[in-house]
RODO-2510 file (C-alpha; in nm, 4 decimals, decimal comma):
residues 427
     n   res          X          Y          Z
     1     m    -0,0026    -0,0002     0,0040
     2     l     0,1570     0,3283    -0,1128
     3     l     0,1414     0,6193     0,1419
     4     k     0,1525     0,9976     0,1134
     5     s     0,1969     1,2827     0,3578
     6     t    -0,1379     1,4254     0,4943
     7     v    -0,1890     1,7892     0,3947
     8     d    -0,4569     1,9656     0,6193
     9     s    -0,5847     2,3069     0,5591
    10     t    -0,7190     2,5373     0,8325
    11     e    -1,0701     2,4850     0,6861
    12     h    -1,2693     2,1594     0,7136
    13     a    -1,1635     1,8301     0,5455
    14     p    -1,3704     1,7714     0,2158
    15     s    -1,6075     1,5427     0,4019
    16     y    -1,9854     1,4822     0,3669
    17     y    -2,0375     1,6447     0,7122
    18     a    -1,8622     1,9668     0,6007
    19     s    -2,0928     1,9796     0,2893
    20     s    -2,4111     1,9314     0,4809
    21     v    -2,3429     2,1269     0,8055
    22     n    -2,6322     2,3324     0,9316
    23     w    -2,4275     2,6408     0,9978
    24     k    -2,0845     2,7297     0,9079
    25     t    -1,8931     2,8933     1,1858
    26     d    -1,7044     3,2165     1,1527
    27     y    -1,5947     3,2965     1,5021
    28     p    -1,3345     3,5889     1,5349
    29     k    -0,9621     3,5396     1,5631
    30     l    -0,8000     3,5995     1,8968
    31     d    -0,6417     3,9443     1,8482
    32     s    -0,6395     4,1005     2,2067
    33     d    -0,5596     4,0120     2,5586
    34     f    -0,8181     3,9372     2,8303
    35     t    -0,9055     3,6986     3,1145
    36     a    -1,1741     3,4307     3,1907
    37     d    -1,2443     3,1946     3,4614
    38     v    -1,1566     2,8917     3,2512
    39     v    -0,9659     2,8838     2,9168
    40     i    -1,0240     2,5765     2,6950
    41     v    -0,7937     2,4917     2,4066
    42     g    -0,9442     2,2822     2,1342
    43     g    -1,2889     2,3174     1,9584
    44     g    -1,3747     1,9436     1,9335
    45     f    -1,6160     1,7440     2,1363
    46     s    -1,4188     1,7572     2,4550
    47     g    -1,3697     2,1237     2,4300
    48     v    -1,7231     2,2241     2,3434
    49     a    -1,8732     1,9695     2,5852
    50     t    -1,6608     2,1056     2,8709
    51     a    -1,7605     2,4603     2,7679
    52     v    -2,1365     2,3773     2,8022
    53     e    -2,0826     2,2072     3,1405
    54     l    -1,8917     2,5151     3,2716
    55     c    -2,1380     2,7605     3,1367
    56     e    -2,4170     2,5696     3,2897
    57     r    -2,2382     2,6146     3,6275
    58     g    -2,2060     2,9876     3,5726
    59     y    -1,8284     3,0084     3,4715
    60     k    -1,6832     3,2733     3,2235
    61     v    -1,5406     3,0608     2,9573
    62     a    -1,3112     3,1244     2,6627
    63     l    -1,2572     2,8530     2,4082
    64     v    -0,9734     2,8867     2,1502
    65     e    -0,9472     2,6621     1,8283
    66     a    -0,6619     2,6640     1,5910
    67     n    -0,8847     2,6055     1,2890
    68     r    -1,2738     2,5584     1,2968
    69     i    -1,4980     2,4152     1,5528
    70     g    -1,5073     2,0504     1,5052
    71     w    -1,2191     2,0567     1,2482
    72     g    -1,0436     1,7616     1,3814
    73     a    -1,1612     1,4070     1,4701
    74     s    -1,4897     1,5408     1,6205
    75     g    -1,6111     1,6575     1,2777
    76     r    -1,4663     1,3810     1,0662
    77     n    -1,5534     1,0478     1,2592
    78     g    -1,8016     0,7759     1,1908
    79     g    -2,0655     0,9453     1,3985
    80     q    -2,1440     0,6537     1,6066
    81     i    -2,2746     0,6871     1,9525
    82     i    -2,1211     0,3872     2,1492
    83     g    -2,1166     0,3453     2,5108
    84     g    -1,8338     0,2482     2,7254
    85     y    -1,5492     0,4663     2,8771
    86     g    -1,2134     0,3367     2,7500
    87     s    -1,1088    -0,0221     2,7069
    88     n    -1,1453    -0,2704     3,0098
    89     p    -1,1452    -0,0435     3,3121
    90     a    -1,0995    -0,3656     3,5303
    91     a    -0,7396    -0,3758     3,4021
    92     f    -0,6671    -0,0530     3,6135
    93     k    -0,8107    -0,2150     3,9373
    94     s    -0,4669    -0,2010     4,0960
    95     s    -0,4402     0,1810     4,0681
    96     i    -0,8055     0,2815     4,1077
    97     g    -0,9500    -0,0127     4,3167
    98     s    -1,2832    -0,1972     4,2724
    99     e    -1,4895     0,1217     4,3496
   100     g    -1,2893     0,3097     4,0778
   101     v    -1,3633     0,0425     3,8307
   102     e    -1,7358     0,0629     3,9059
   103     v    -1,7354     0,4291     3,8663
   104     v    -1,5604     0,4169     3,5250
   105     e    -1,8038     0,1443     3,4026
   106     k    -2,1030     0,3568     3,5005
   107     m    -1,9547     0,6480     3,3180
   108     g    -1,9776     0,4184     3,0048
   109     t    -2,3640     0,4481     3,0404
   110     e    -2,3720     0,8060     3,1537
   111     c    -2,1814     0,9285     2,8528
   112     v    -2,4612     0,8351     2,6132
   113     e    -2,7228     0,9752     2,8429
   114     i    -2,5469     1,3121     2,8382
   115     i    -2,5775     1,3262     2,4604
   116     k    -2,9309     1,2312     2,4524
   117     a    -3,0289     1,4725     2,7201
   118     r    -2,8301     1,7629     2,5724
   119     i    -2,9717     1,7211     2,2157
   120     e    -3,3236     1,7203     2,3711
   121     k    -3,2686     2,0046     2,6017
   122     y    -3,1229     2,2445     2,3567
   123     e    -3,2951     2,0989     2,0400
   124     i    -2,9707     2,0369     1,8515
   125     d    -3,0354     1,9356     1,4962
   126     c    -2,7792     1,6522     1,4168
   127     d    -2,9726     1,3586     1,2674
   128     l    -2,9821     1,1533     1,5860
   129     k    -3,0864     0,7944     1,5180
   130     w    -3,0891     0,5131     1,7746
   131     g    -2,9876     0,1531     1,6864
   132     y    -2,6390    -0,0100     1,6830
   133     c    -2,5034    -0,3586     1,5788
   134     e    -2,1718    -0,5172     1,6245
   135     v    -2,1061    -0,7971     1,3866
   136     g    -1,8658    -1,0870     1,4040
   137     l    -1,6625    -1,2762     1,1599
   138     k    -1,5219    -1,5474     1,3780
   139     e    -1,6610    -1,7792     1,6491
   140     r    -1,4583    -1,6096     1,9178
   141     h    -1,6480    -1,2915     1,8271
   142     i    -1,9817    -1,4698     1,8848
   143     r    -1,8557    -1,6161     2,2240
   144     s    -1,7559    -1,2765     2,3454
   145     y    -2,1148    -1,1460     2,2660
   146     r    -2,2591    -1,4200     2,4682
   147     d    -2,0447    -1,3361     2,7568
   148     w    -2,1361    -0,9759     2,7459
   149     a    -2,5085    -1,0419     2,7121
   150     e    -2,4955    -1,2314     3,0443
   151     d    -2,4140    -0,9002     3,2219
   152     d    -2,5971    -0,6619     3,0035
   153     s    -2,9625    -0,6924     2,9339
   154     a    -2,9514    -0,4262     2,6622
   155     i    -2,7699    -0,6642     2,4209
   156     k    -2,9957    -0,8571     2,1951
   157     l    -2,8031    -1,1426     2,0404
   158     l    -2,8524    -1,2089     1,6655
   159     g    -2,7726    -1,5371     1,4843
   160     q    -2,6825    -1,5104     1,1259
   161     d    -3,0231    -1,4926     0,9764
   162     e    -3,1599    -1,2677     1,2382
   163     l    -2,8685    -1,0291     1,1748
   164     k    -2,9610    -1,0069     0,8169
   165     q    -3,2789    -0,8255     0,9252
   166     y    -3,0483    -0,5402     1,0293
   167     v    -2,7201    -0,5865     0,8377
   168     n    -2,7979    -0,7708     0,5176
   169     s    -2,4602    -0,9148     0,4453
   170     d    -2,3189    -1,2720     0,3875
   171     r    -1,9861    -1,1696     0,5517
   172     y    -2,0957    -1,2067     0,9166
   173     i    -2,1806    -1,5137     1,1165
   174     g    -2,3730    -1,3284     1,3847
   175     g    -2,3877    -1,0211     1,6024
   176     y    -2,5896    -0,8249     1,8423
   177     y    -2,8176    -0,5214     1,8472
   178     r    -2,8803    -0,2608     2,1129
   179     e    -3,1356     0,0224     2,0857
   180     d    -2,9585     0,2566     2,3353
   181     w    -2,6644     0,3221     2,1066
   182     g    -2,6822     0,4865     1,7700
   183     h    -2,5557     0,7579     1,5371
   184     i    -2,5503     1,1371     1,4542
   185     h    -2,4124     1,3885     1,2245
   186     p    -2,0982     1,4664     1,4404
   187     l    -2,0060     1,8048     1,2963
   188     n    -2,3659     1,9354     1,3490
   189     l    -2,3577     1,8081     1,7016
   190     c    -2,0205     1,9821     1,7661
   191     i    -2,1150     2,3107     1,6213
   192     g    -2,4549     2,2888     1,7868
   193     e    -2,2971     2,2498     2,1313
   194     a    -2,0729     2,5353     2,0491
   195     k    -2,3646     2,7505     1,9743
   196     v    -2,5051     2,6458     2,3009
   197     a    -2,2098     2,7430     2,5053
   198     e    -2,1884     3,0757     2,3175
   199     s    -2,5674     3,1442     2,3998
   200     m    -2,4649     3,1155     2,7654
   201     g    -2,1788     3,3656     2,7342
   202     a    -1,8806     3,1559     2,6325
   203     k    -1,6360     3,3453     2,4061
   204     i    -1,5136     3,1347     2,1139
   205     f    -1,2170     3,2074     1,8905
   206     e    -1,1228     3,0284     1,5560
   207     q    -0,8090     3,0390     1,3350
   208     s    -0,6093     3,1021     1,6599
   209     k    -0,3391     2,8611     1,6972
   210     i    -0,1765     2,8462     2,0448
   211     t     0,1999     2,9241     2,0263
   212     n     0,2976     2,9203     2,3947
   213     i     0,1567     2,8281     2,7439
   214     t     0,2620     2,9932     3,0508
   215     y     0,1990     2,7864     3,3672
   216     g     0,1378     2,9281     3,7095
   217     d    -0,1486     3,0246     3,9503
   218     q    -0,3263     3,1887     3,6474
   219     p    -0,1957     2,9971     3,3365
   220     k    -0,2018     3,1836     3,0113
   221     v    -0,2164     3,0852     2,6472
   222     c    -0,0758     3,2986     2,3594
   223     t    -0,1331     3,3224     2,0020
   224     e     0,0344     3,5273     1,7373
   225     s    -0,2015     3,8218     1,7992
   226     g    -0,3516     3,7723     2,1539
   227     s    -0,3569     3,5973     2,4846
   228     i    -0,6051     3,4786     2,7409
   229     k    -0,5454     3,4243     3,1110
   230     g    -0,7595     3,2149     3,3343
   231     d    -0,7866     3,0557     3,6706
   232     h    -0,7960     2,7141     3,4922
   233     l    -0,6658     2,5920     3,1571
   234     i    -0,7943     2,2791     2,9959
   235     l    -0,6119     2,1141     2,7060
   236     c    -0,8459     1,9408     2,4667
   237     g    -0,6247     1,9200     2,1399
   238     n    -0,5811     1,5383     2,1545
   239     a    -0,4136     1,4095     1,8235
   240     y    -0,3605     1,7730     1,6959
   241     m    -0,1719     1,9245     1,9883
   242     e     0,1595     1,8286     1,8192
   243     n     0,4659     1,9533     2,0274
   244     l     0,2691     2,2190     2,2271
   245     v     0,2985     2,0195     2,5392
   246     p     0,5779     1,7532     2,5197
   247     y     0,4350     1,5464     2,8077
   248     l     0,1109     1,4949     2,6233
   249     d     0,2898     1,4448     2,2819
   250     a     0,4782     1,1434     2,4282
   251     r     0,1669     0,9798     2,5401
   252     v    -0,0645     1,0223     2,2210
   253     l    -0,0033     0,8483     1,8907
   254     p    -0,1863     1,0097     1,6136
   255     a    -0,3283     0,7520     1,3686
   256     t    -0,5167     0,7850     1,0460
   257     s    -0,8505     0,6536     0,9621
   258     c    -1,0441     0,7011     0,6295
   259     i    -1,4128     0,7354     0,5313
   260     i    -1,5891     0,7354     0,2058
   261     g    -1,9400     0,8677     0,1330
   262     t    -2,1462     0,7283    -0,1532
   263     e    -2,4300     0,8815    -0,3605
   264     p    -2,7702     0,8143    -0,1955
   265     l    -2,8880     0,4727    -0,1953
   266     s    -3,2200     0,3617    -0,3564
   267     e    -3,4828     0,1862    -0,1435
   268     e    -3,3898    -0,1409    -0,2919
   269     q    -3,0167    -0,0820    -0,2192
   270     i    -3,1054    -0,0137     0,1553
   271     r    -3,3012    -0,3420     0,1621
   272     q    -2,9967    -0,5150     0,0427
   273     t    -2,7676    -0,3444     0,2964
   274     l    -2,8690    -0,1608     0,6034
   275     v    -3,2329    -0,2624     0,6508
   276     r    -3,2634    -0,1034     0,9904
   277     d    -3,0575     0,2073     0,9495
   278     v    -2,8219     0,1109     1,2413
   279     a    -2,4774     0,2082     1,3022
   280     v    -2,2333    -0,0911     1,2596
   281     c    -1,8836    -0,1912     1,3642
   282     d    -1,7271    -0,5300     1,3242
   283     s    -1,5185    -0,6935     1,5984
   284     r    -1,1685    -0,6991     1,4446
   285     t    -0,8757    -0,4993     1,5640
   286     a    -0,8600    -0,3292     1,2227
   287     l    -1,2302    -0,2940     1,1890
   288     d    -1,4791    -0,1630     0,9532
   289     y    -1,7531     0,0900     1,0763
   290     y    -2,0425     0,2182     0,8581
   291     r    -2,3906     0,3681     0,8667
   292     l    -2,6364     0,5440     0,6613
   293     s    -2,6466     0,9264     0,6547
   294     a    -2,9789     1,1129     0,6865
   295     d    -2,9971     1,1451     0,3110
   296     k    -2,9257     0,7640     0,2779
   297     r    -2,5623     0,7799     0,1669
   298     m    -2,3438     0,4839     0,2872
   299     l    -2,0673     0,6312     0,5093
   300     f    -1,8034     0,3610     0,5297
   301     g    -1,4895     0,3914     0,7361
   302     g    -1,1764     0,1980     0,8461
   303     l    -0,8235     0,1555     0,7013
   304     a    -0,6569     0,2755     1,0337
   305     n    -0,2771     0,2951     1,0004
   306     y    -0,0164     0,4233     1,2410
   307     s     0,2375     0,5669     0,9856
   308     g     0,1223     0,9157     1,0089
   309     l     0,0503     0,9083     0,6406
   310     d    -0,2494     0,8502     0,4132
   311     p    -0,3027     0,5670     0,1560
   312     v    -0,2508     0,7219    -0,1910
   313     n    -0,5562     0,5116    -0,3190
   314     s    -0,7586     0,5371    -0,0057
   315     t    -1,0817     0,5826    -0,1996
   316     e    -1,0477     0,2662    -0,4026
   317     i    -0,9320     0,0628    -0,0927
   318     m    -1,2318     0,1786     0,1060
   319     r    -1,4616     0,0966    -0,1927
   320     s    -1,3271    -0,2562    -0,2129
   321     k    -1,3724    -0,2906     0,1632
   322     m    -1,7334    -0,1793     0,1243
   323     i    -1,7939    -0,4152    -0,1564
   324     k    -1,6787    -0,7035     0,0359
   325     v    -1,9532    -0,6363     0,2834
   326     f    -2,2113    -0,5184     0,0348
   327     p    -2,1534    -0,6453    -0,3172
   328     s    -2,4806    -0,4834    -0,4341
   329     l    -2,3049    -0,1370    -0,4051
   330     r    -2,0365    -0,2196    -0,6495
   331     d    -2,1390     0,0329    -0,9082
   332     l    -2,2295     0,3161    -0,6537
   333     k    -2,0651     0,6484    -0,7250
   334     i    -1,8291     0,7762    -0,4381
   335     d    -1,9188     1,1285    -0,3630
   336     y    -1,6860     1,1978    -0,0678
   337     s    -1,3565     1,0701     0,0600
   338     w    -1,1569     1,2045     0,3670
   339     s    -0,9356     1,1092     0,6453
   340     g    -0,8245     1,2327     0,9768
   341     k    -0,6352     1,1643     1,2908
   342     m    -0,7414     0,9993     1,6060
   343     g    -0,5260     1,0073     1,9384
   344     i    -0,4342     0,6566     2,0465
   345     s    -0,3299     0,5980     2,4106
   346     l    -0,0973     0,3027     2,4856
   347     r    -0,3507     0,1528     2,7209
   348     r    -0,6570     0,2482     2,5338
   349     m    -0,8057     0,4534     2,8078
   350     p    -0,8890     0,8310     2,7948
   351     q    -0,6005     1,0132     2,9727
   352     i    -0,7213     1,2718     3,2136
   353     g    -0,4862     1,4516     3,4371
   354     r    -0,3035     1,7752     3,5558
   355     i     0,0147     1,9205     3,4196
   356     k     0,2914     1,9843     3,6801
   357     n     0,0534     2,0122     3,9809
   358     t    -0,1030     2,3326     3,8374
   359     n    -0,4479     2,4360     3,7280
   360     v    -0,3742     2,3125     3,3767
   361     l    -0,5906     2,0155     3,3068
   362     y    -0,5863     1,7834     2,9996
   363     i    -0,7672     1,5038     2,8172
   364     s    -0,6290     1,2938     2,5348
   365     g    -0,6123     0,9518     2,3841
   366     y    -0,9727     0,8345     2,3091
   367     s    -0,8289     0,5812     2,0866
   368     g    -1,0785     0,5934     1,8128
   369     h    -1,3871     0,5831     2,0546
   370     g    -1,4665     0,9384     2,1407
   371     v    -1,8164     1,0631     2,0460
   372     a    -1,9818     0,9675     2,3612
   373     p    -1,6853     0,9445     2,6029
   374     t    -1,5773     1,3072     2,5192
   375     h    -1,9160     1,4222     2,6687
   376     m    -1,8465     1,2355     2,9802
   377     t    -1,5080     1,3999     2,9899
   378     g    -1,6653     1,7336     2,9751
   379     r    -1,8541     1,6750     3,2784
   380     i    -1,5523     1,5299     3,4696
   381     l    -1,3457     1,8384     3,3912
   382     a    -1,6277     2,0810     3,4849
   383     e    -1,6798     1,8931     3,8160
   384     a    -1,3100     1,9214     3,8967
   385     v    -1,2916     2,3011     3,8121
   386     a    -1,5977     2,3336     4,0408
   387     g    -1,4138     2,1704     4,3163
   388     n    -1,5606     1,8050     4,2972
   389     t    -1,2460     1,6018     4,1882
   390     y    -1,3758     1,2621     4,2791
   391     r    -1,4127     1,1339     3,9260
   392     f    -1,1170     1,3319     3,7994
   393     d    -0,8860     1,1880     4,0617
   394     i    -1,0035     0,8256     3,9720
   395     m    -0,8949     0,8961     3,6150
   396     n    -0,5754     1,0757     3,7160
   397     r    -0,4616     0,7734     3,9182
   398     m    -0,4471     0,5622     3,6031
   399     f    -0,0869     0,5759     3,4989
   400     h    -0,0661     0,7404     3,1631
   401     m     0,2428     0,5617     2,9940
   402     p     0,4467     0,7344     2,7260
   403     w     0,4744     0,5341     2,3968
   404     p     0,7913     0,3391     2,3874
   405     g     1,0546     0,4339     2,1249
   406     g     1,0096     0,8085     2,1384
   407     k     0,9202     1,0102     1,8334
   408     l     1,1639     0,8208     1,6012
   409     f     1,0535     0,4624     1,6787
   410     r     0,7068     0,4596     1,8248
   411     r     0,5347     0,4568     1,4900
   412     p     0,7331     0,1654     1,3528
   413     a     0,6769    -0,0185     1,6701
   414     m     0,3001     0,0344     1,6722
   415     a     0,2831    -0,0543     1,2909
   416     l     0,4478    -0,3787     1,3612
   417     g     0,2099    -0,4456     1,6606
   418     m    -0,0930    -0,3891     1,4399
   419     m     0,0483    -0,6261     1,1764
   420     w     0,0372    -0,8999     1,4350
   421     y    -0,3217    -0,8111     1,5413
   422     k    -0,4339    -0,7982     1,1763
   423     a    -0,2612    -1,1535     1,1317
   424     l    -0,4776    -1,2646     1,4228
   425     d    -0,7907    -1,1162     1,2691
   426     a    -0,7230    -1,3194     0,9561
   427     i    -0,7080    -1,6652     1,1581
***
């Protein structure tokens, strides 16, 4: 597979989401100096969700985005609302205890409830649709579903024939359905939440890249033309923080994922593919994920790689992946093709903490599973600012390991590791 360098502009990627957004943001550039109670860096889901939570609590909030609201992963992802907060909280029992594990597991349900309640409360138009299937290609996947169903009554197990009533493909041998997870137009949700925060007094700045951070009792961020000082600073840049904070850069590996968007499907094509309009993921490490848009396009994603580069022929590769699942879509036109970076943490758990024992808090490393968890994070960070650090402290006790190999060798090491897991997927 040939690779090329990723070239991003300061405007949105050429995605279906950007072309169908309800409202194009045009917030001012930061070009003066002022203060706020809380300064947030990053205008993705973590940043805007935190801003909403803080504004609801009466704080004076300033949010600074280097490009556009929802420009990064929050406005480019698969749009799937999937519960759970990180991978396997029980693996952190030694550092957070049984009580901490239980708290994190409950947050995996609360994160979805936050999205549902916020959309309803503020009437955010983002194509919300409930219904989710995970689909299996191996018997070990089906065994895992059975184990999960024993502890979770929301899981409806599906045999191969039953699954075709939801996902009409011969590729899978079974799966499960749950009605409490689903999908949305992520960019419309992110921009909608930014507008909610703005309506409550938040000051939002775009095209304002942070060039320097000053730590201390009142941390300050600077751009080329302005600065903001606050009692708290919250860093929400994730995979796009680059070298601004070396401590975080060492603990997040930006990985690329690709999505294609087809022309709208006919009713017959929908009957041959996503009969029930659910969001879908398969259970491989290098998974496919897909769903229908509100105007019935197939949005098909996957092709994760850890090289920091994009495949030269990503559109055709993604088309071939889609056709393996749905042969009936072979002749469908591809109207959109885009990619973006997701921040991978070594232990696949969102990393929440504090820089140098200051009032600078951070979040990073959702590892490709962030639509719902980001909203839980917003609540945890707002609680911490307000003085209730119970859940923040639980997350902070999880040791955030840097990627081995440093900048030079961490990508090749991760790429080799993924080759191993892809080989297991094929067995």
